[in-house]
C-alpha positions in Angstrom: -18.8 24.0 2.1 -15.8 26.3 2.0 -13.7 26.7 -1.2 -10.8 24.5 -0.1 -13.0 21.6 0.8 -15.0 21.9 -2.4 -11.8 21.8 -4.4 -10.7 18.6 -2.6 -13.9 16.7 -3.3 -14.2 17.9 -6.9 -10.5 17.0 -7.6 -11.2 13.4 -6.7 -13.6 13.2 -9.7 -12.6 16.2 -11.9 -10.5 14.3 -14.4 -13.4 12.6 -16.1 -12.7 12.5 -19.8 -13.6 10.2 -22.6 -14.4 6.4 -22.3 -10.9 5.7 -23.9 -9.2 6.3 -20.5 -8.1 3.3 -18.5 -9.6 4.0 -15.1 -13.3 4.1 -14.2 -14.4 6.8 -11.7 -17.6 6.6 -9.8 -19.1 8.9 -7.2 -21.5 7.1 -4.8 -24.0 8.3 -2.2 -24.0 6.0 0.7 -26.8 5.6 3.3 -26.8 3.4 6.4 -28.3 3.2 9.9 -25.1 3.2 11.9 -25.9 5.9 14.4 -26.7 6.0 18.1 -30.1 7.6 17.6 -31.2 5.4 14.7 -31.1 8.1 12.1 -29.7 7.5 8.6 -26.1 8.4 8.1 -25.1 9.6 4.7 -21.6 9.9 3.1 -20.0 10.4 -0.2 -17.5 7.8 -1.5 -15.4 7.4 -4.7 -14.4 4.3 -6.6 -11.5 4.4 -9.0 -11.1 1.1 -10.7 -9.7 -0.8 -13.7 -9.7 -4.5 -14.6 -6.8 -5.3 -12.2 -7.4 -3.3 -9.1 -9.5 -0.5 -7.4 -9.7 1.7 -4.4 -13.0 2.8 -2.7 -12.6 5.8 -0.4 -13.9 9.1 0.9 -12.2 12.0 -0.9 -11.9 14.3 2.0 -10.4 11.6 4.3 -8.0 10.6 1.5 -6.8 14.2 1.2 -6.3 14.4 5.0 -4.4 11.1 5.0 -2.2 12.3 2.1 -1.3 15.5 4.1 -0.6 13.6 7.3 1.7 11.2 5.6 4.5 13.7 6.0 5.3 16.0 9.0 5.3 19.1 6.8 1.9 18.2 5.3 0.4 17.5 8.7 1.6 20.8 10.0 0.2 22.7 7.0 -3.2 20.9 7.3 -3.4 21.8 11.0 -2.6 25.4 10.2 -5.5 25.4 7.6 -7.9 23.8 10.1 -7.2 26.2 13.0 -7.5 29.2 10.7 -10.8 28.1 9.3 -12.3 26.9 12.6 -11.3 30.0 14.6 -14.3 32.1 15.6 -14.1 35.4 17.7 -17.2 35.7 19.8 -18.9 39.1 20.4 -17.4 39.2 23.9 -13.9 38.8 22.4 -13.4 35.2 23.4 -12.0 32.8 20.8 -13.6 29.4 20.1 -13.2 26.9 17.3 -16.9 26.5 16.6 -16.2 26.6 12.9 -15.2 23.0 13.1 -18.9 22.1 13.5 -19.6 23.8 10.1 -17.1 21.7 8.2 -15.0 24.7 7.2 -11.8 22.8 6.7 -10.8 19.3 5.7 -11.2 16.7 8.5 -11.1 12.9 8.5 -14.6 11.6 9.5 -14.8 8.5 7.3 -12.1 5.9 7.9 -13.1 3.2 5.5 -11.0 2.2 2.5 -11.5 -0.9 0.4 -8.7 -2.0 -1.8 -9.4 -4.8 -4.3 -6.7 -6.8 -6.2 -7.8 -9.2 -9.0 -4.2 -10.4 -9.5 -4.1 -11.5 -5.9 -7.8 -12.5 -5.8 -8.4 -10.7 -2.5 -9.6 -7.4 -1.0 -8.2 -5.5 1.9 -10.3 -3.4 4.2 -8.8 -0.5 6.2 -11.0 1.0 8.9 -11.4 2.3 12.4 -13.1 -0.1 14.8 -13.3 -0.2 18.6 -11.3 3.1 18.7 -8.3 1.6 16.8 -7.1 1.3 13.2 -7.4 -2.2 11.7 -7.0 -3.9 8.4 -7.9 -7.3 7.2 -8.0 -9.3 4.0 -10.6 -11.7 2.5 -10.7 -13.6 -0.7 -12.8 -12.2 -3.6 -14.4 -15.6 -3.9 -16.5 -15.1 -0.8 -19.1 -13.2 -2.9 -21.3 -15.1 -5.4 -24.1 -13.6 -7.3 -27.3 -14.8 -9.0 -28.2 -12.7 -12.0 -31.8 -12.0 -13.0 -31.5 -11.3 -16.7 -35.1 -10.3 -17.3 -35.0 -7.6 -14.6 -33.6 -4.4 -15.9 -33.6 -0.6 -15.3 -31.8 2.4 -16.5 -29.5 4.2 -14.1 -27.5 7.3 -15.1 -28.2 6.5 -18.8 -26.9 3.0 -18.5 -29.0 -0.2 -19.0 -28.6 -2.2 -15.8 -29.4 -5.8 -14.8 -30.4 -7.0 -11.4 -28.4 -9.5 -9.3 -28.6 -10.7 -5.8 -26.3 -12.4 -3.3 -26.2 -13.4 0.4 -23.0 -11.9 1.7 -21.8 -11.9 5.3 -25.3 -11.8 6.8 -27.1 -9.5 4.4 -29.0 -10.2 1.2 -27.8 -7.7 -1.3 -29.7 -6.6 -4.4 -27.4 -5.0 -7.0 -27.9 -3.3 -10.4 -24.9 -3.6 -12.7 -24.3 -2.4 -16.3 -22.5 -4.5 -18.8 -21.9 -1.3 -20.8 -19.0 -0.6 -18.4 -17.2 -4.0 -18.3 -15.3 -3.5 -15.0 -16.2 -6.3 -12.5 -16.3 -3.9 -9.5 -18.5 -1.8 -7.4 -18.9 0.1 -4.2 -17.7 -1.1 -0.8 -16.7 -4.8 -1.0 -19.2 -5.5 -3.8 -17.7 -6.9 -7.0 -17.7 -9.9 -9.4 -20.5 -9.1 -11.8 -20.0 -8.7 -15.5 -20.2 -5.0 -15.4 -19.9 -2.0 -13.0 -22.4 -1.9 -10.0 -24.3 1.3 -10.0 -26.8 0.6 -7.2 -26.8 -1.8 -4.2 -29.4 -2.3 -1.4 -28.6 -4.5 1.6 -31.8 -3.8 3.5 -32.3 -1.9 6.7 -31.4 1.4 5.1 -28.0 0.2 3.7 -28.2 1.6 0.2 -25.4 2.8 -2.2 -26.3 4.8 -5.3 -24.0 6.0 -8.0 -24.5 9.7 -8.7 -21.8 10.2 -11.3 -19.8 7.8 -13.5 -17.1 8.3 -16.1 -13.5 7.7 -16.8 -10.4 9.4 -15.4 -6.8 10.1 -16.1 -6.2 10.0 -12.4 -4.3 6.8 -11.2 -5.7 4.7 -8.5 -4.5 6.4 -5.3 -2.1 4.8 -2.9 -2.9 3.8 0.7 -1.1 6.1 3.1 0.4 5.0 6.5 -0.4 1.4 6.0 1.8 0.4 9.0 -0.5 2.4 11.3 -3.2 -0.3 10.8 -3.1 -3.4 13.0 -3.8 -6.6 11.0 -6.7 -8.7 12.2 -9.5 -11.1 11.3 -12.8 -9.7 10.1 -15.2 -11.4 12.5 -13.1 -10.8 15.5 -12.7 -7.1 14.7 -16.5 -6.7 14.3 -17.1 -8.6 17.6 -14.6 -6.3 19.4 -16.3 -3.2 17.9 -19.8 -4.3 19.1 -18.3 -5.0 22.6 -16.6 -1.6 22.6 -19.9 0.2 21.7 -21.9 -1.7 24.2 -19.4 -1.2 27.1 -18.1 2.2 26.2 -19.7 4.0 29.2 -18.4 1.4 31.7 -14.9 1.6 30.2 -15.0 5.4 30.6 -16.3 5.1 34.1 -13.4 2.7 35.0 -11.0 5.6 34.0 -13.0 8.1 36.1 -14.7 9.7 33.1 -18.4 10.5 33.2 -20.2 11.0 30.0 -22.8 13.3 31.6 -21.6 16.3 33.5 -23.9 15.6 36.5 -22.5 12.0 36.8 -25.8 10.4 35.8 -25.9 7.4 33.5 -25.9 8.2 29.8 -28.0 5.1 29.0 -26.4 4.6 25.6 -28.4 2.4 23.3 -27.1 -1.1 22.7 -25.5 -1.9 19.3 -28.0 -3.7 17.1 -25.9 -5.3 14.4 -28.9 -5.9 12.2 -29.6 -2.2 12.0 -26.1 -0.7 12.3 -23.6 -3.2 10.8 -22.8 -3.7 7.2 -22.0 -7.4 8.0 -24.0 -9.3 10.6 -22.4 -12.8 10.4 -20.0 -12.5 13.3 
């Protein structure tokens, strides 16, 4: 990872100080099976939360969105990207193969989850079916059963197990009452303590790797008007249809996925293996 990108990711978590600060900061390692070839996809996400609100996001993507929120910032980011990605080949030709190595900030993770306890709802911002969408749902849709006699230590914190059926998956979570913020990764929330681990089955696992407090305020959402408002189940249905019919939609535009014109035979979308929520 190059110096600029390392600074971006570190900055999202760098202001960890003493427990007296108001905002909790958690770095999570996320694993899921949402890939065409069935391999596990891994990403890094950040949660910054307090007792009133929170934002769950990818630090690199949030940096890119902050840059692109102004024309000047977008131009500067593009300059950084092209400079970092540019590679002069031995024969003198110029390519941008450095992009494959992640040598400059680039938005690859689109998910943001914003929770508001005052409004008793959460808002999801994401890219589905090739477009940007947002939707809201009440926090009351998630109800947990706590297993008080099942405990483990995570990151030096005593944690208690809880489970919940949520939007098609049975989630097992480990939360710590030592950090009395009723929040957690992704959409998960509502336990009497911070969630440090969650397992939804089929490889959908979220583990806290660092936890502390921060002086950093909860970041704003950028370019909210770029997201089309929708309904959760319909957005997920449209996304599955988009994946399953992508090749035919491209063919209708005269675009072949294989250079020789043969069928790409893309695998069908299996929601039970690839979707965080399967109840649509």
